[in-house]
C-alpha positions, 0 to 999 in steps of 0.5 A: 766346849765340852761342858757346854755339850754336856750341859745341852745333852742333859737339858735335852734328856729332860734334866733342868740344868744350870751351870755353876760358875762360882768359885768354891763349888768344889769343881761342880760345873753343872747341877740338874734337877727333875722333880726331887732328883738331884744331879751333880756333873763334873767336867775335868779340863785335861787333855789326857785320861782322867786318872785316880787323883782326879777321882779322888778330888771329886769323891772328896767333893762328894763326901765333904758335902755329903752329897748323896745325889747322882754325881757324874764325872764327864771326860772328853778323853776317858778314864784310866783303869784306877779311876774307873775302879775308884768310881765304881766303888763310891757310886760315881757315874763316869761318861766317857765320849762313848758313853755320852754318845749312847746317852744322846741316842737313848742307850742306857745301860744298868748304871746309867739308867738312872740318868734317864727322866722317866 
């Protein structure tokens, strides 16, 4: 349900999105395009805050596949402080429920503005 909500949100924001159901995609759940912009979204399935081990896995996917696209991790329960720090250092946008709500309302802060389709 959460992944579907994120998928729908990015579609409403103007991204042409598709869900990936392929094994071996490195955990990427949603791919979006808008012109030449590409976004990759990971929605970890966890009942607790996303921790640094989850973000290390995501960073590994990003580096292994040489992904220069916009890379996003969305969590229904948030992130611990170590995960937040790792994301900031590696240009990974993280979205907790509050941030997702702000995006839905069209409120973009400085590092989320690149998610806005102009």
